[in-house]
Z-matrix of the N, CA and C atoms (Angstrom, degrees):
N
C 1 1.411
C 2 1.475 1 115.38
N 3 1.265 2 120.44 1 139.89
C 4 1.502 3 121.68 2 178.45
C 5 1.653 4 111.78 3 -72.63
N 6 1.242 5 118.90 4 163.78
C 7 1.475 6 120.95 5 173.79
C 8 1.509 7 114.81 6 -56.22
N 9 1.313 8 117.20 7 157.30
C 10 1.435 9 122.98 8 -178.13
C 11 1.518 10 114.52 9 -61.84
N 12 1.409 11 118.42 10 -16.24
C 13 1.453 12 119.55 11 175.29
C 14 1.544 13 108.87 12 -72.58
N 15 1.309 14 118.00 13 -11.27
C 16 1.451 15 123.77 14 176.51
C 17 1.574 16 105.77 15 -91.70
N 18 1.266 17 117.73 16 62.86
C 19 1.443 18 118.94 17 177.75
C 20 1.567 19 105.27 18 -148.16
N 21 1.281 20 115.42 19 171.22
C 22 1.459 21 120.90 20 -177.73
C 23 1.516 22 109.42 21 -69.05
N 24 1.349 23 118.77 22 -33.58
C 25 1.464 24 122.66 23 170.84
C 26 1.555 25 110.95 24 -55.18
N 27 1.357 26 118.82 25 -41.74
C 28 1.429 27 128.18 26 -179.91
C 29 1.568 28 107.39 27 -62.93
N 30 1.230 29 115.86 28 -48.85
C 31 1.468 30 123.68 29 -178.15
C 32 1.582 31 107.98 30 -58.86
N 33 1.363 32 115.32 31 -46.19
C 34 1.398 33 119.18 32 -178.21
C 35 1.529 34 110.84 33 -66.41
N 36 1.293 35 116.89 34 -41.52
C 37 1.468 36 123.07 35 -174.12
C 38 1.615 37 107.06 36 -63.82
N 39 1.370 38 111.62 37 -48.65
C 40 1.506 39 115.01 38 -174.40
C 41 1.544 40 110.85 39 -72.41
N 42 1.341 41 114.31 40 -31.67
C 43 1.522 42 114.67 41 177.40
C 44 1.574 43 108.30 42 -65.16
N 45 1.415 44 116.22 43 -44.31
C 46 1.407 45 117.22 44 179.28
C 47 1.592 46 112.23 45 -63.50
N 48 1.343 47 116.78 46 -32.66
C 49 1.466 48 115.75 47 178.48
C 50 1.605 49 108.09 48 -68.26
N 51 1.349 50 115.96 49 -40.21
C 52 1.475 51 117.39 50 179.17
C 53 1.508 52 110.22 51 -61.27
N 54 1.332 53 116.66 52 -41.31
C 55 1.483 54 123.59 53 -177.19
C 56 1.632 55 109.11 54 -63.83
N 57 1.388 56 116.64 55 -41.89
C 58 1.397 57 118.75 56 -176.13
C 59 1.544 58 108.09 57 -76.56
N 60 1.267 59 117.32 58 -31.87
C 61 1.559 60 120.51 59 -177.59
C 62 1.513 61 110.01 60 -73.15
N 63 1.264 62 117.66 61 -43.55
C 64 1.458 63 123.17 62 -171.52
C 65 1.486 64 113.02 63 -104.85
N 66 1.410 65 119.26 64 -18.95
C 67 1.542 66 118.45 65 -177.25
C 68 1.438 67 114.44 66 54.43
N 69 1.367 68 116.15 67 25.76
C 70 1.478 69 121.46 68 176.95
C 71 1.505 70 109.04 69 -124.54
N 72 1.328 71 113.78 70 117.28
C 73 1.523 72 118.55 71 177.62
C 74 1.591 73 109.98 72 -62.58
N 75 1.218 74 121.97 73 -33.98
C 76 1.473 75 123.39 74 176.12
C 77 1.511 76 110.36 75 -59.55
N 78 1.259 77 119.79 76 -42.56
C 79 1.495 78 124.04 77 -175.00
C 80 1.552 79 103.58 78 -70.86
N 81 1.286 80 119.59 79 -43.61
C 82 1.397 81 122.61 80 -178.60
C 83 1.494 82 112.66 81 -66.53
N 84 1.358 83 118.67 82 -38.57
C 85 1.400 84 125.69 83 173.58
C 86 1.483 85 110.44 84 -60.97
N 87 1.266 86 120.22 85 -41.94
C 88 1.446 87 128.38 86 -179.02
C 89 1.560 88 107.95 87 -66.17
N 90 1.279 89 113.21 88 -40.93
C 91 1.589 90 115.04 89 179.50
C 92 1.509 91 109.34 90 -66.03
N 93 1.399 92 114.40 91 -45.85
C 94 1.490 93 118.51 92 178.79
C 95 1.576 94 110.58 93 -58.16
N 96 1.360 95 114.12 94 -48.77
C 97 1.435 96 116.28 95 -175.63
C 98 1.560 97 112.78 96 -59.44
N 99 1.343 98 115.11 97 -43.51
C 100 1.472 99 122.37 98 175.18
C 101 1.580 100 113.95 99 -58.27
N 102 1.250 101 109.84 100 -47.72
C 103 1.575 102 116.50 101 175.35
C 104 1.429 103 115.48 102 -56.19
N 105 1.344 104 112.94 103 -51.25
C 106 1.437 105 118.95 104 -174.83
C 107 1.518 106 108.70 105 -68.30
N 108 1.386 107 120.80 106 -37.76
C 109 1.512 108 121.86 107 176.35
C 110 1.516 109 107.48 108 -59.33
N 111 1.417 110 118.12 109 -41.05
C 112 1.443 111 121.60 110 -178.59
C 113 1.515 112 109.33 111 -64.94
N 114 1.310 113 114.59 112 -45.23
C 115 1.546 114 118.39 113 -178.55
C 116 1.485 115 107.48 114 -60.35
N 117 1.322 116 121.49 115 -45.30
C 118 1.415 117 124.98 116 178.97
C 119 1.539 118 113.25 117 -54.85
N 120 1.309 119 112.20 118 -45.58
C 121 1.468 120 114.18 119 177.25
C 122 1.524 121 111.97 120 -64.50
N 123 1.313 122 118.75 121 -37.63
C 124 1.432 123 122.47 122 -177.74
C 125 1.519 124 111.69 123 -69.44
N 126 1.401 125 116.18 124 -29.95
C 127 1.485 126 119.48 125 179.15
C 128 1.487 127 105.21 126 -69.55
N 129 1.283 128 123.77 127 -25.62
C 130 1.509 129 122.74 128 -178.66
C 131 1.509 130 113.19 129 -93.60
N 132 1.346 131 118.98 130 -9.93
C 133 1.484 132 119.25 131 175.20
C 134 1.447 133 109.21 132 -128.02
N 135 1.344 134 118.10 133 163.36
C 136 1.386 135 127.66 134 173.22
C 137 1.573 136 108.93 135 72.03
N 138 1.304 137 116.81 136 -149.63
C 139 1.421 138 125.81 137 -173.21
C 140 1.584 139 113.51 138 -91.31
N 141 1.307 140 118.88 139 11.98
C 142 1.409 141 117.87 140 -179.31
C 143 1.505 142 115.53 141 94.35
N 144 1.323 143 114.66 142 177.09
C 145 1.507 144 120.87 143 -176.91
C 146 1.472 145 107.50 144 -135.58
N 147 1.356 146 115.64 145 135.18
C 148 1.528 147 123.19 146 174.99
C 149 1.592 148 105.13 147 -80.43
N 150 1.289 149 119.69 148 74.48
C 151 1.439 150 126.54 149 -172.15
C 152 1.558 151 107.87 150 -61.76
N 153 1.298 152 116.38 151 -35.07
C 154 1.531 153 119.35 152 -168.07
C 155 1.604 154 108.88 153 -100.54
N 156 1.329 155 117.17 154 8.98
C 157 1.424 156 115.66 155 174.39
C 158 1.449 157 115.74 156 -58.62
N 159 1.282 158 128.05 157 131.87
C 160 1.494 159 124.10 158 21.52
C 161 1.509 160 116.26 159 -96.28
N 162 1.318 161 119.34 160 5.03
C 163 1.369 162 123.30 161 173.78
C 164 1.541 163 116.78 162 -62.42
N 165 1.326 164 113.85 163 -45.56
C 166 1.511 165 115.33 164 171.42
C 167 1.617 166 106.66 165 -146.34
N 168 1.330 167 111.47 166 159.16
C 169 1.493 168 118.99 167 179.48
C 170 1.567 169 107.82 168 -94.31
N 171 1.348 170 117.08 169 -1.87
C 172 1.471 171 119.05 170 -174.51
C 173 1.602 172 109.95 171 -58.99
N 174 1.375 173 112.24 172 133.61
C 175 1.444 174 117.86 173 -179.73
C 176 1.489 175 114.12 174 -84.03
N 177 1.309 176 125.76 175 128.43
C 178 1.380 177 132.08 176 176.76
C 179 1.480 178 109.98 177 -89.19
N 180 1.319 179 119.70 178 132.60
C 181 1.431 180 126.63 179 -179.16
C 182 1.522 181 111.27 180 -143.15
N 183 1.342 182 114.08 181 143.91
C 184 1.486 183 120.97 182 175.42
C 185 1.507 184 105.54 183 -131.68
N 186 1.246 185 117.49 184 153.16
C 187 1.535 186 117.52 185 174.42
C 188 1.567 187 110.54 186 -66.46
N 189 1.300 188 113.62 187 152.25
C 190 1.388 189 121.43 188 -171.50
C 191 1.555 190 105.37 189 -67.21
N 192 1.286 191 124.01 190 -31.85
C 193 1.415 192 123.13 191 -177.36
C 194 1.551 193 110.38 192 -67.43
N 195 1.327 194 114.93 193 -37.44
C 196 1.476 195 115.33 194 177.09
C 197 1.558 196 111.64 195 -64.44
N 198 1.339 197 118.56 196 -42.20
C 199 1.433 198 125.66 197 171.99
C 200 1.449 199 109.69 198 -53.15
N 201 1.309 200 119.79 199 -55.70
C 202 1.463 201 123.64 200 -178.52
C 203 1.542 202 111.15 201 -57.05
N 204 1.310 203 116.58 202 -44.49
C 205 1.471 204 117.60 203 178.84
C 206 1.488 205 116.35 204 -61.10
N 207 1.393 206 113.40 205 -43.60
C 208 1.491 207 120.23 206 177.11
C 209 1.560 208 108.54 207 -61.30
N 210 1.212 209 117.18 208 -49.69
C 211 1.501 210 124.25 209 -178.46
C 212 1.474 211 107.81 210 -57.75
N 213 1.264 212 123.03 211 -47.16
C 214 1.481 213 127.13 212 -178.29
C 215 1.573 214 108.28 213 -65.13
N 216 1.339 215 118.24 214 -44.01
C 217 1.415 216 121.13 215 -179.91
C 218 1.541 217 111.41 216 -64.85
N 219 1.394 218 121.04 217 -41.63
C 220 1.318 219 123.46 218 173.85
C 221 1.526 220 114.41 219 -62.24
N 222 1.243 221 116.53 220 -39.10
C 223 1.504 222 120.01 221 179.78
C 224 1.500 223 111.52 222 -65.55
N 225 1.328 224 114.18 223 -41.49
C 226 1.475 225 117.95 224 178.43
C 227 1.483 226 114.11 225 -67.15
N 228 1.341 227 114.74 226 -39.52
C 229 1.440 228 122.66 227 173.91
C 230 1.467 229 116.90 228 -60.35
N 231 1.337 230 113.49 229 -35.64
C 232 1.509 231 121.62 230 177.13
C 233 1.553 232 111.15 231 -69.31
N 234 1.335 233 116.59 232 -25.56
C 235 1.404 234 118.71 233 178.54
C 236 1.544 235 114.62 234 -90.06
N 237 1.292 236 118.23 235 -8.84
C 238 1.388 237 117.52 236 -177.75
C 239 1.543 238 112.36 237 -69.61
N 240 1.309 239 120.83 238 148.28
C 241 1.436 240 125.17 239 178.71
C 242 1.563 241 109.18 240 -55.62
N 243 1.284 242 115.19 241 139.88
C 244 1.493 243 118.09 242 179.51
C 245 1.534 244 107.62 243 -162.08
N 246 1.286 245 109.71 244 -149.82
C 247 1.538 246 113.03 245 178.84
C 248 1.520 247 108.16 246 -65.37
N 249 1.202 248 119.00 247 137.74
C 250 1.417 249 127.84 248 171.25
C 251 1.497 250 112.01 249 -82.70
N 252 1.404 251 112.45 250 162.41
C 253 1.408 252 116.36 251 179.48
C 254 1.532 253 110.98 252 -64.05
N 255 1.252 254 116.89 253 -33.05
C 256 1.514 255 124.07 254 -176.73
C 257 1.517 256 108.19 255 -61.40
N 258 1.292 257 122.21 256 -26.04
C 259 1.427 258 123.00 257 -173.12
C 260 1.524 259 111.59 258 -77.10
N 261 1.266 260 119.50 259 -13.61
C 262 1.491 261 125.25 260 177.56
C 263 1.594 262 110.87 261 -69.58
N 264 1.170 263 119.91 262 146.30
C 265 1.492 264 119.00 263 -175.39
C 266 1.561 265 108.01 264 -67.73
N 267 1.283 266 119.76 265 -35.32
C 268 1.482 267 123.80 266 -179.82
C 269 1.603 268 109.06 267 -69.66
N 270 1.175 269 119.72 268 -37.81
C 271 1.504 270 123.51 269 176.41
C 272 1.471 271 109.01 270 -69.25
N 273 1.377 272 117.32 271 -44.26
C 274 1.525 273 122.83 272 179.48
C 275 1.528 274 107.17 273 -56.96
N 276 1.397 275 118.53 274 -46.62
C 277 1.427 276 121.00 275 -173.51
C 278 1.569 277 107.50 276 -69.06
N 279 1.241 278 116.06 277 -41.71
C 280 1.497 279 116.12 278 175.55
C 281 1.466 280 113.91 279 -58.52
N 282 1.353 281 113.47 280 -42.77
C 283 1.500 282 118.40 281 -175.67
C 284 1.552 283 111.02 282 -63.83
N 285 1.418 284 108.63 283 -44.96
C 286 1.452 285 117.48 284 175.83
C 287 1.566 286 116.02 285 -56.47
N 288 1.204 287 110.59 286 -44.90
C 289 1.515 288 118.29 287 -179.94
C 290 1.554 289 106.40 288 -66.30
N 291 1.241 290 122.56 289 -39.04
C 292 1.437 291 126.09 290 -179.02
C 293 1.570 292 111.35 291 -64.39
N 294 1.347 293 110.80 292 -41.62
C 295 1.525 294 118.81 293 -179.83
C 296 1.494 295 108.51 294 -65.59
N 297 1.321 296 114.32 295 -43.54
C 298 1.463 297 116.78 296 -178.67
C 299 1.507 298 113.46 297 -64.62
N 300 1.350 299 116.85 298 -39.26
C 301 1.381 300 123.40 299 176.69
C 302 1.540 301 111.36 300 -65.52
N 303 1.378 302 115.15 301 -42.59
C 304 1.467 303 118.38 302 -179.89
C 305 1.575 304 107.61 303 -66.41
N 306 1.271 305 118.48 304 -40.68
C 307 1.505 306 121.63 305 -178.71
C 308 1.599 307 111.48 306 -64.48
N 309 1.247 308 113.42 307 -39.48
C 310 1.442 309 120.38 308 -179.46
C 311 1.587 310 107.40 309 -67.96
N 312 1.392 311 119.53 310 -44.06
C 313 1.465 312 118.08 311 -177.64
C 314 1.509 313 107.99 312 -69.67
N 315 1.333 314 119.02 313 -32.02
C 316 1.483 315 120.50 314 179.71
C 317 1.551 316 112.22 315 -72.02
N 318 1.303 317 119.14 316 -28.24
C 319 1.459 318 118.73 317 176.89
C 320 1.527 319 110.09 318 -83.75
N 321 1.278 320 120.84 319 -24.44
C 322 1.468 321 122.44 320 171.51
C 323 1.503 322 113.34 321 -69.69
N 324 1.289 323 117.07 322 -31.87
C 325 1.429 324 124.19 323 -176.54
C 326 1.546 325 107.93 324 -76.08
N 327 1.287 326 118.38 325 -32.64
C 328 1.561 327 117.05 326 177.39
C 329 1.400 328 115.27 327 -86.44
């Protein structure tokens, strides 16, 4: 079994640390995503992971083929067309500001 830091409690703790240190939800979400991906791989390899520690020390395991299928499915889903970055409010604001600046520079040049 992996160390107790390889548990959902460890993911929660380290995600909260990232949030407190950076005060950015995107960074904390990235930390959580990376840790969960790591745990999923560990569940499929080695002696398993005590995911529910401190509630139980029981090791969770799944066959490697299940892990590989889930990973492949998520990778394909991530590549499917969907919302583009430009559709987010922050991207739209940045794009609008860039267009205004470009238009202003063009009018000064003529």
